[in-house]
A tleap script that builds the chain and sets N, CA, C and O, in Angstrom:
source leaprc.protein.ff14SB
mol = sequence {
  NMET THR LYS GLU LEU ILE LYS THR LEU ARG
  ILE PHE ALA ARG ASP GLU ASN GLY ALA THR
  ALA ILE GLU TYR ALA LEU ILE ALA SER CYS
  ILE SER ILE ALA ILE VAL THR MET VAL GLY
  ALA LEU GLY GLY THR VAL ARG ASP ASP LEU
  PHE GLY LYS VAL ALA THR ALA LEU GLY CGLY
}
set mol.1.N position { 45.745 30.708 2.165 }
set mol.1.CA position { 46.632 30.311 3.243 }
set mol.1.C position { 46.005 30.599 4.600 }
set mol.1.O position { 46.206 29.828 5.538 }
set mol.2.N position { 45.267 31.663 4.728 }
set mol.2.CA position { 44.658 32.024 5.989 }
set mol.2.C position { 43.618 30.987 6.408 }
set mol.2.O position { 43.517 30.664 7.592 }
set mol.3.N position { 42.845 30.462 5.457 }
set mol.3.CA position { 41.835 29.457 5.769 }
set mol.3.C position { 42.500 28.174 6.273 }
set mol.3.O position { 41.995 27.519 7.185 }
set mol.4.N position { 43.621 27.830 5.676 }
set mol.4.CA position { 44.339 26.627 6.111 }
set mol.4.C position { 44.890 26.805 7.525 }
set mol.4.O position { 44.851 25.876 8.333 }
set mol.5.N position { 45.390 27.973 7.814 }
set mol.5.CA position { 45.924 28.255 9.150 }
set mol.5.C position { 44.822 28.194 10.200 }
set mol.5.O position { 45.007 27.612 11.269 }
set mol.6.N position { 43.687 28.790 9.895 }
set mol.6.CA position { 42.559 28.762 10.831 }
set mol.6.C position { 42.077 27.330 11.029 }
set mol.6.O position { 41.771 26.928 12.152 }
set mol.7.N position { 42.010 26.567 9.960 }
set mol.7.CA position { 41.592 25.159 10.062 }
set mol.7.C position { 42.576 24.367 10.919 }
set mol.7.O position { 42.164 23.558 11.751 }
set mol.8.N position { 43.861 24.593 10.721 }
set mol.8.CA position { 44.886 23.901 11.511 }
set mol.8.C position { 44.795 24.286 12.988 }
set mol.8.O position { 44.931 23.425 13.857 }
set mol.9.N position { 44.570 25.553 13.279 }
set mol.9.CA position { 44.445 26.009 14.661 }
set mol.9.C position { 43.208 25.421 15.324 }
set mol.9.O position { 43.251 25.078 16.506 }
set mol.10.N position { 42.111 25.299 14.593 }
set mol.10.CA position { 40.902 24.695 15.151 }
set mol.10.C position { 41.132 23.221 15.476 }
set mol.10.O position { 40.710 22.740 16.527 }
set mol.11.N position { 41.787 22.521 14.591 }
set mol.11.CA position { 42.085 21.099 14.833 }
set mol.11.C position { 42.995 20.960 16.055 }
set mol.11.O position { 42.795 20.083 16.895 }
set mol.12.N position { 43.982 21.826 16.136 }
set mol.12.CA position { 44.900 21.795 17.285 }
set mol.12.C position { 44.159 22.088 18.595 }
set mol.12.O position { 44.443 21.454 19.611 }
set mol.13.N position { 43.231 23.020 18.589 }
set mol.13.CA position { 42.493 23.387 19.794 }
set mol.13.C position { 41.564 22.264 20.248 }
set mol.13.O position { 41.323 22.108 21.445 }
set mol.14.N position { 41.047 21.488 19.314 }
set mol.14.CA position { 40.131 20.388 19.654 }
set mol.14.C position { 40.864 19.120 20.087 }
set mol.14.O position { 40.272 18.249 20.723 }
set mol.15.N position { 42.120 19.015 19.753 }
set mol.15.CA position { 42.890 17.808 20.062 }
set mol.15.C position { 43.122 17.714 21.564 }
set mol.15.O position { 43.651 18.646 22.170 }
set mol.16.N position { 42.727 16.589 22.172 }
set mol.16.CA position { 42.856 16.411 23.614 }
set mol.16.C position { 43.813 15.284 23.974 }
set mol.16.O position { 43.788 14.822 25.115 }
set mol.17.N position { 44.635 14.830 23.075 }
set mol.17.CA position { 45.553 13.723 23.350 }
set mol.17.C position { 46.564 14.081 24.431 }
set mol.17.O position { 46.840 13.252 25.298 }
set mol.18.N position { 47.109 15.255 24.409 }
set mol.18.CA position { 48.105 15.665 25.393 }
set mol.18.C position { 47.516 15.968 26.761 }
set mol.18.O position { 48.222 15.911 27.768 }
set mol.19.N position { 46.214 16.293 26.804 }
set mol.19.CA position { 45.574 16.640 28.074 }
set mol.19.C position { 45.576 15.455 29.034 }
set mol.19.O position { 45.759 15.636 30.238 }
set mol.20.N position { 45.375 14.258 28.519 }
set mol.20.CA position { 45.365 13.073 29.374 }
set mol.20.C position { 46.730 12.856 30.017 }
set mol.20.O position { 46.812 12.542 31.205 }
set mol.21.N position { 47.783 13.019 29.258 }
set mol.21.CA position { 49.130 12.849 29.796 }
set mol.21.C position { 49.417 13.890 30.876 }
set mol.21.O position { 50.045 13.582 31.889 }
set mol.22.N position { 48.964 15.100 30.660 }
set mol.22.CA position { 49.173 16.160 31.651 }
set mol.22.C position { 48.391 15.850 32.925 }
set mol.22.O position { 48.890 16.073 34.028 }
set mol.23.N position { 47.170 15.338 32.780 }
set mol.23.CA position { 46.379 14.989 33.959 }
set mol.23.C position { 47.055 13.888 34.765 }
set mol.23.O position { 47.112 13.964 35.993 }
set mol.24.N position { 47.566 12.870 34.088 }
set mol.24.CA position { 48.267 11.795 34.796 }
set mol.24.C position { 49.533 12.321 35.473 }
set mol.24.O position { 49.869 11.887 36.575 }
set mol.25.N position { 50.225 13.234 34.836 }
set mol.25.CA position { 51.426 13.815 35.444 }
set mol.25.C position { 51.064 14.609 36.699 }
set mol.25.O position { 51.786 14.552 37.694 }
set mol.26.N position { 49.963 15.342 36.662 }
set mol.26.CA position { 49.525 16.098 37.842 }
set mol.26.C position { 49.125 15.168 38.980 }
set mol.26.O position { 49.436 15.435 40.140 }
set mol.27.N position { 48.442 14.083 38.654 }
set mol.27.CA position { 48.056 13.114 39.691 }
set mol.27.C position { 49.298 12.488 40.310 }
set mol.27.O position { 49.393 12.371 41.532 }
set mol.28.N position { 50.251 12.087 39.474 }
set mol.28.CA position { 51.480 11.473 39.980 }
set mol.28.C position { 52.271 12.449 40.848 }
set mol.28.O position { 52.837 12.051 41.866 }
set mol.29.N position { 52.315 13.711 40.460 }
set mol.29.CA position { 53.055 14.681 41.257 }
set mol.29.C position { 52.370 14.930 42.603 }
set mol.29.O position { 53.050 15.102 43.615 }
set mol.30.N position { 51.039 14.951 42.629 }
set mol.30.CA position { 50.326 15.115 43.902 }
set mol.30.C position { 50.573 13.931 44.827 }
set mol.30.O position { 50.769 14.109 46.029 }
set mol.31.N position { 50.565 12.731 44.272 }
set mol.31.CA position { 50.831 11.539 45.077 }
set mol.31.C position { 52.251 11.576 45.618 }
set mol.31.O position { 52.476 11.249 46.783 }
set mol.32.N position { 53.220 11.971 44.785 }
set mol.32.CA position { 54.606 12.013 45.254 }
set mol.32.C position { 54.806 13.079 46.328 }
set mol.32.O position { 55.576 12.872 47.265 }
set mol.33.N position { 54.133 14.198 46.205 }
set mol.33.CA position { 54.217 15.237 47.238 }
set mol.33.C position { 53.643 14.716 48.547 }
set mol.33.O position { 54.208 14.965 49.612 }
set mol.34.N position { 52.524 13.993 48.479 }
set mol.34.CA position { 51.925 13.427 49.694 }
set mol.34.C position { 52.859 12.409 50.339 }
set mol.34.O position { 52.989 12.380 51.562 }
set mol.35.N position { 53.505 11.582 49.536 }
set mol.35.CA position { 54.431 10.577 50.076 }
set mol.35.C position { 55.620 11.255 50.748 }
set mol.35.O position { 56.005 10.878 51.855 }
set mol.36.N position { 56.195 12.239 50.093 }
set mol.36.CA position { 57.352 12.938 50.667 }
set mol.36.C position { 56.968 13.636 51.971 }
set mol.36.O position { 57.739 13.637 52.931 }
set mol.37.N position { 55.779 14.226 52.002 }
set mol.37.CA position { 55.316 14.895 53.211 }
set mol.37.C position { 55.140 13.906 54.360 }
set mol.37.O position { 55.553 14.181 55.486 }
set mol.38.N position { 54.533 12.766 54.081 }
set mol.38.CA position { 54.306 11.769 55.135 }
set mol.38.C position { 55.624 11.152 55.612 }
set mol.38.O position { 55.799 10.918 56.808 }
set mol.39.N position { 56.527 10.895 54.711 }
set mol.39.CA position { 57.825 10.342 55.119 }
set mol.39.C position { 58.572 11.353 55.981 }
set mol.39.O position { 59.208 10.981 56.967 }
set mol.40.N position { 58.499 12.609 55.617 }
set mol.40.CA position { 59.150 13.640 56.422 }
set mol.40.C position { 58.535 13.770 57.797 }
set mol.40.O position { 59.238 13.987 58.784 }
set mol.41.N position { 57.214 13.637 57.862 }
set mol.41.CA position { 56.528 13.782 59.145 }
set mol.41.C position { 56.725 12.559 60.039 }
set mol.41.O position { 56.852 12.699 61.255 }
set mol.42.N position { 56.752 11.379 59.458 }
set mol.42.CA position { 56.839 10.154 60.252 }
set mol.42.C position { 58.242 9.571 60.322 }
set mol.42.O position { 58.480 8.641 61.093 }
set mol.43.N position { 59.167 10.088 59.543 }
set mol.43.CA position { 60.510 9.512 59.485 }
set mol.43.C position { 61.231 9.502 60.813 }
set mol.43.O position { 61.828 8.492 61.186 }
set mol.44.N position { 61.188 10.601 61.529 }
set mol.44.CA position { 61.866 10.684 62.823 }
set mol.44.C position { 61.257 9.750 63.843 }
set mol.44.O position { 61.968 9.138 64.640 }
set mol.45.N position { 59.946 9.641 63.821 }
set mol.45.CA position { 59.259 8.753 64.765 }
set mol.45.C position { 59.628 7.301 64.515 }
set mol.45.O position { 59.926 6.562 65.454 }
set mol.46.N position { 59.611 6.895 63.277 }
set mol.46.CA position { 59.962 5.515 62.941 }
set mol.46.C position { 61.415 5.238 63.309 }
set mol.46.O position { 61.735 4.180 63.851 }
set mol.47.N position { 62.285 6.187 63.013 }
set mol.47.CA position { 63.707 6.007 63.316 }
set mol.47.C position { 63.929 5.855 64.816 }
set mol.47.O position { 64.634 4.946 65.256 }
set mol.48.N position { 63.336 6.733 65.587 }
set mol.48.CA position { 63.560 6.711 67.035 }
set mol.48.C position { 62.880 5.533 67.712 }
set mol.48.O position { 63.499 4.841 68.520 }
set mol.49.N position { 61.616 5.297 67.393 }
set mol.49.CA position { 60.861 4.237 68.073 }
set mol.49.C position { 61.264 2.848 67.604 }
set mol.49.O position { 61.687 2.016 68.406 }
set mol.50.N position { 61.136 2.602 66.335 }
set mol.50.CA position { 61.369 1.249 65.826 }
set mol.50.C position { 62.842 0.876 65.863 }
set mol.50.O position { 63.204 -0.148 66.442 }
set mol.51.N position { 63.687 1.682 65.260 }
set mol.51.CA position { 65.099 1.336 65.194 }
set mol.51.C position { 65.792 1.493 66.543 }
set mol.51.O position { 66.782 0.817 66.822 }
set mol.52.N position { 65.267 2.388 67.379 }
set mol.52.CA position { 65.804 2.520 68.727 }
set mol.52.C position { 65.564 1.259 69.545 }
set mol.52.O position { 66.439 0.815 70.289 }
set mol.53.N position { 64.378 0.688 69.403 }
set mol.53.CA position { 64.062 -0.559 70.115 }
set mol.53.C position { 64.910 -1.713 69.602 }
set mol.53.O position { 65.360 -2.551 70.384 }
set mol.54.N position { 65.127 -1.758 68.310 }
set mol.54.CA position { 65.957 -2.824 67.728 }
set mol.54.C position { 67.397 -2.685 68.224 }
set mol.54.O position { 68.031 -3.679 68.579 }
set mol.55.N position { 67.911 -1.459 68.249 }
set mol.55.CA position { 69.282 -1.240 68.714 }
set mol.55.C position { 69.413 -1.596 70.188 }
set mol.55.O position { 70.423 -2.167 70.600 }
set mol.56.N position { 68.408 -1.266 70.978 }
set mol.56.CA position { 68.429 -1.619 72.402 }
set mol.56.C position { 68.380 -3.121 72.593 }
set mol.56.O position { 69.081 -3.669 73.444 }
set mol.57.N position { 67.557 -3.785 71.805 }
set mol.57.CA position { 67.452 -5.251 71.913 }
set mol.57.C position { 68.739 -5.940 71.508 }
set mol.57.O position { 69.071 -7.005 72.028 }
set mol.58.N position { 69.471 -5.326 70.569 }
set mol.58.CA position { 70.732 -5.913 70.129 }
set mol.58.C position { 71.895 -5.526 71.039 }
set mol.58.O position { 73.013 -6.010 70.867 }
set mol.59.N position { 71.633 -4.675 71.981 }
set mol.59.CA position { 72.676 -4.285 72.940 }
set mol.59.C position { 73.520 -3.138 72.452 }
set mol.59.O position { 74.631 -2.934 72.940 }
set mol.60.N position { 73.013 -2.381 71.493 }
set mol.60.CA position { 73.807 -1.280 70.930 }
set mol.60.C position { 73.322 -0.016 71.401 }
set mol.60.O position { 73.863 1.028 71.037 }
savepdb mol mol.pdb
quit
């Protein structure tokens, strides 16, 4: 039984199928953090400049 357990653990340690999914999840999370950061930094500027000009042009 011990030999089978060691063999199973070695196979599990060599298996890299889940590593790819984890890498893609890390990349996606980094991209989403960058997007949220940029929207937070530029959101007020876009709101005030762009939408302020539109509201002024519409007479509001």
